[in-house]
C-alpha positions as a printed NumPy array, in Angstrom:
array([[ 61.991, -36.38 ,  -8.921],
       [ 61.741, -34.226, -12.014],
       [ 62.709, -37.209, -14.178],
       [ 59.935, -39.313, -12.636],
       [ 57.31 , -36.651, -13.348],
       [ 58.57 , -36.24 , -16.921],
       [ 58.373, -40.013, -17.429],
       [ 54.786, -40.142, -16.137],
       [ 53.805, -37.198, -18.343],
       [ 54.714, -39.247, -21.432],
       [ 51.567, -41.305, -20.807],
       [ 49.138, -38.5  , -20.004],
       [ 48.614, -35.153, -18.338],
       [ 48.826, -34.356, -14.641],
       [ 47.489, -31.265, -12.933],
       [ 49.372, -29.402, -10.194],
       [ 47.502, -31.236,  -7.425],
       [ 48.444, -34.639,  -8.874],
       [ 52.1  , -33.648,  -9.253],
       [ 52.138, -32.386,  -5.659],
       [ 50.613, -35.656,  -4.444],
       [ 53.297, -37.689,  -6.209],
       [ 56.159, -35.54 ,  -4.956],
       [ 54.848, -35.68 ,  -1.383],
       [ 54.314, -39.465,  -1.349],
       [ 57.443, -40.637,  -3.166],
       [ 60.575, -41.455,  -1.22 ],
       [ 63.764, -40.978,  -3.196],
       [ 66.51 , -43.53 ,  -2.7  ],
       [ 69.89 , -43.828,  -4.343],
       [ 71.189, -47.204,  -5.405],
       [ 74.891, -47.512,  -5.976],
       [ 76.464, -49.693,  -8.633],
       [ 75.78 , -53.415,  -8.043],
       [ 73.041, -52.637,  -5.497],
       [ 69.437, -53.545,  -6.108],
       [ 66.011, -52.934,  -4.63 ],
       [ 63.99 , -55.872,  -3.385],
       [ 60.612, -55.66 ,  -1.751],
       [ 59.926, -58.129,   1.03 ],
       [ 56.943, -60.301,   0.205],
       [ 54.862, -62.248,   2.695],
       [ 53.836, -65.709,   1.56 ],
       [ 50.649, -67.377,   2.762],
       [ 50.809, -70.108,   5.382],
       [ 51.59 , -73.506,   3.824],
       [ 48.486, -74.979,   5.443],
       [ 46.28 , -72.858,   3.2  ],
       [ 45.079, -74.832,   0.184],
       [ 44.661, -73.046,  -3.121]])
């Protein structure tokens, strides 16, 4: 978590309240070698015309 905050701080300043918000909302996960993270995406119904 500390590394995430340090990375964000490279682009600007955060106050204590903002840091607390990030640390309370973020869920840490550990990916092992050859694992990856993929977010499931919902696609619109095919009957919808763009």
